[in-house]
N, C-alpha and C positions, 0 to 999 in steps of 0.2 A: 207637563212636558211642553217645551217650546217647539213650535212647528216651524221648520225651515221654509223660507220663501224662495221664489225663483232667483232673486239676486244673490242669495247665499251660494249659488253655483259659481260666482265670479270672484276674482281676486280684488275685493273691495273692502274687506273687513279691516277695522282699525283698532278694535278691542277684542279680547277673547270671548265674544258673545255672538249669537246669531243676530242677523239684521231683523228688525230695525232697532235693536237695543242700542243705547248710547251710553257714554261714560258716566253721565249724571242724570238720574231719573228725576225730571223736573217738569211740572205742568207747562211751563213756558218754553221748553226746548222745542225748537222747530228748525226746519231747513226750508228755505224759500227762494223763489225767483221773483224779481221785481223788474218789470219792463216799463219804460216810459217813452212816448213819442209826442212831439208837439209841432204846431204850425211853424213854418220857417220864419214867419214875421215876428214871432215871439209874443203875440198878443191875441191869438185866436184859440183854436181848440187844443186841448191836451188830453191824452188818453193814457191810462195806467192799467197794467195787467199784472196780477200776482198769481202764484201757485205755491202752496206751502203744505207741509205735512208735519204732524205733531205726534211723536211717538207715545208720550205719556197719555195723550187724549185719544190715540188711535183713530185719527181722522185726517182727511185731506180737504183743503178748501181753496177757492180761487175768487179773487175780486176783479171785477171790471168796473173802473171808475174814472172820473175825469170831468172835464167841462167841454160840452159840445153845443155849438150855437147858443152860447151864453148860459146854458143850464148845467148845474152841477149834478152829477149822476153817480150812483153806487149800487151795485148788485153783487151779492155773494152767492156762490154755488159751492156745494160740498158733498162729501160722502164719508161713510165710515171706512176704516181700513179694509175690512173683510179679509179675503185671502190675497190681496194685492196692495201692500202698503207703499210700494215704491213707484208705481207708474204715475206720471204727472198728468193725471186725467181725472176729472169729475164729470158727472152728467152735465153736458152743455159747455164744457171747456176742456182744453188740453194744451200741452206743450210737447212739441216733437223736436228733439235735437237731431238735426240733419247731419251736421259736422261739428264736433265739439269745438267751442271757442271761435267758430267761424259762421255757422248758419243755424237758425232756429225758426221753427214755424209756431205761430200763436193762433189759436182759434177759439172763438166763443160764439155760441148760438145767440142770435138776437132774442131779447126778452123785453117785456113791458117795462118801460122806464130804465132799461139798461143799455149797455153798449155791446153789440155784436161785432166781432172782428175776424178777419182772415188776413193775417200779416206775416211777412217774412222779415226777420232781422238778420242782417249780415254785418260782420265786424268791419270797422274802419280803423281800429287801433288794436294793439296788443292788449291782453288782459293784464290787470294789476292786482296782485294779492296783498291785501292789507294784513298787518300783523294782528294777532289775537288781542282783544281788549276785554277787561274785566272790571266790574263794579259791584260792590257789596253794600248792604245796609245791615250793619252789625254782622251777624253770622250768616245772613241770607244772601244768596246770589240774586242780583237784579239783572245783570247783564254779563254775558261771557260768550263772545261771538268772534267769528272770522268772516271776511267778505272778499269778494272779487268784483272789481269794477271793470266795465268795458263799454266803449262807445260803438254805435253802429248806425247803419242806414236801414230804413224801413220802406218796404213796398207792399202794396195790397189795398185793403179797404176796411172801413169800419161803418157800422150802421146803427142808427138810433131811430126808433119808431117808424121804421120803413124807409127812411131816407139814407141813402148811401153816400159816403164821402171817400174819394180816392186818395190814396197815399202813394206818392211817387218821389222817393229820395228824401223823405223826412229824416232828420237826425234825432237821435235820442240815446238814452243810457240804459244799461242793464246792470243788475246787481244780483249776485248769488251769495246768500249768507246762510250760516248754520251755527246753532248754539242756543243759548238762553237769552231771552229778552222779555222781561216783564214790562211791557210798553208803558202802562199806566203809572209806574213808579220811577221812570227815568226822568230826572230833573230837566235835562235839556240834551237834545242832539240836533246837529246840523248835518244834512246830507246835501251838499251843494255840488251840482254837476254842470259845468260850463262848456258849451259847445262852440268852438271856433272853427273856421274853415280848415285850419291846419292841425287840429287835434282837440283834445278835451283836457280840462283842468278840473279835478275832482277832489273833494275832501269829506271826511267823516270825522266829526268833532263832538266830544262829550264834555259837559260841565256839571258841577254840583249846583245846588240851589243858589249859593252865593257867588257863582261865576268862576270858581276855581276850576282849572282845566284838569280833567281826568284822563283824556285820551285825544290824540289827533293824528291822523294819517291820511295820505292821499298821494296824488301824482299828477304830473303832466304826461300825457300819452299822445304821440304824434300820429297824424293820419298817414304818414309814410311807413307805418308799422315798425318804427324804431322802438328800442327798449324804453319803457316808461321811466321817468325820472321822479324819484320820491319828493314829496313836499316835506321840508324839514322845519318850516316856520309858517305860522298862519295867524294873522291878526284881522279882526273884523269890527265893523260897527254897523248895526242893523236896527231898523225901527219899523214897527207896524204902522200902516197908514190907513186913513179912512177914505170915504168917497170924495172928499175935497183935496186929496193928495197930501194932507198934513198928518203929522204924527198922531197916532190914536192909541189909547189904552186897550189892551186885550180884554180886560175884565175877567169874568168867570168863564164865558163861553164865546168870546170873540165876536159879539154881535155887531160891534162898530168897526170891525177890521175888514178891509177889502183888498189889501195887498201889502207890499213890502218895499222898502228902499234900503240899500245896503252898499257898503264899500268894504273891500278886503285887500290885504296884501299877502301874496303867496311867495315864500322863499323856497327855491328848489335846491336839491343836493348839488347841482352844478353851479350854484351861486347866482343863477338868474333870479331876479325879483320881478314879479308881475302884479301890478295894481289893477283892480277890477272895480268898476262902478256898475250898479245894477238897480233897476226899478221894474216892478211888475205887479201882477194881480193874483189873487188866490184862485188857483185852478181847481183845487178840490180840498176843502177843509175836512178835518178829521172829526169834528163835532157830529154827534154827541158822544162818540166812543172815546176820543182822546182830544187833547188840545192841539192847536196849531194846524198845519197842513202843508200842502204842496203849492208853491208859487211859481208861475210862469214868468220869466224875467227876460228883459232885453239888457244886454251887457256891452260895455266898452272897456278896453284895456289901456294902460298907460302908454303902450307902444302903437296905438292907433287901430287895433283890431276891433271888430264888432261881431257880436254873436248873440246866442240865446242861452237860456239856462233853466233848470229846475232847482229851486231853493226850497228844500224841506226844512221846516223848523217845527219841532214838536217837543213835548215834555210836560212837566208839572211843577208848579210852585217855584219856577225860576225867577230870580229877583228882577230881571229885565223883561222877559217875554211873557211870563205867566205868574206874576206876583199874587194874583187873586184867585188862582185856580184851586179847586177842592178835589183832592184825590184820597183814595183809601190806602192804608198801609204806610209803613215807615219808609221815608226816602233816604237815600245815601246822604251822608253828611261828612 
């Protein structure tokens, strides 16, 4: 007998099953929050906070990671479902939605070698819902997800090893996603979120190992709370760089990589074309769990605007970014 949960009392069901059952029982099905904030200069600290639940694994976890005072940090906290699978809370971390799509509180208890935080995120743009995307390797689902992007302003503080850092008006992105993602078998995805004074430009882009495009969606969302404008075209050129600022090979585990240089052209549904040049450093690598990571970038646009960004590049055995990576399982082809 399946036991109802507190959330089963509400009008939230999408399939004829009790929560937290989902349409496809899959080990890698998850629903997650991803929040990022970074130094306004584009070359200092960057903090990332996640909260996710996994129905097939019956667990909830949270990551606090990033780069603070030049150190890359990562701590995971978690709990089993128990009798509360839906509350976004684990021992030592929680997410409180104050006003949906408008204000969220993030909290994590300081821990050795980790990042404690007490932050409030407030929306500065409208949310944008990306269309569902799917990728298979033969008959196996590797990726089948939907996402919501939204830019916001952060206030509060974060702490590392007893030292506190004030956050007052930092800009950053949030992402709410749900569905299947077998991270280690995804050949390449780009999650590029560009913050300008008048709004954000974001894209979620997937490729096969040979560079063929599987999926691309994104938007321009203005800080005036206007309706987001979809991205209908995206071209890019990006290269890993080393300590000397010159192109570097990722190798198997990215030992010689310290950052990224990239250019991109975004075409919007209203026919605007925005060209973006960016360069930055690795804020938090995903090694040894996955390849690639999150890069903190300074950006400039073809119409003279300047800003900051987080460029996430991750995947496996991609011909350009990870040609020498070793992963388990069959990749999409």
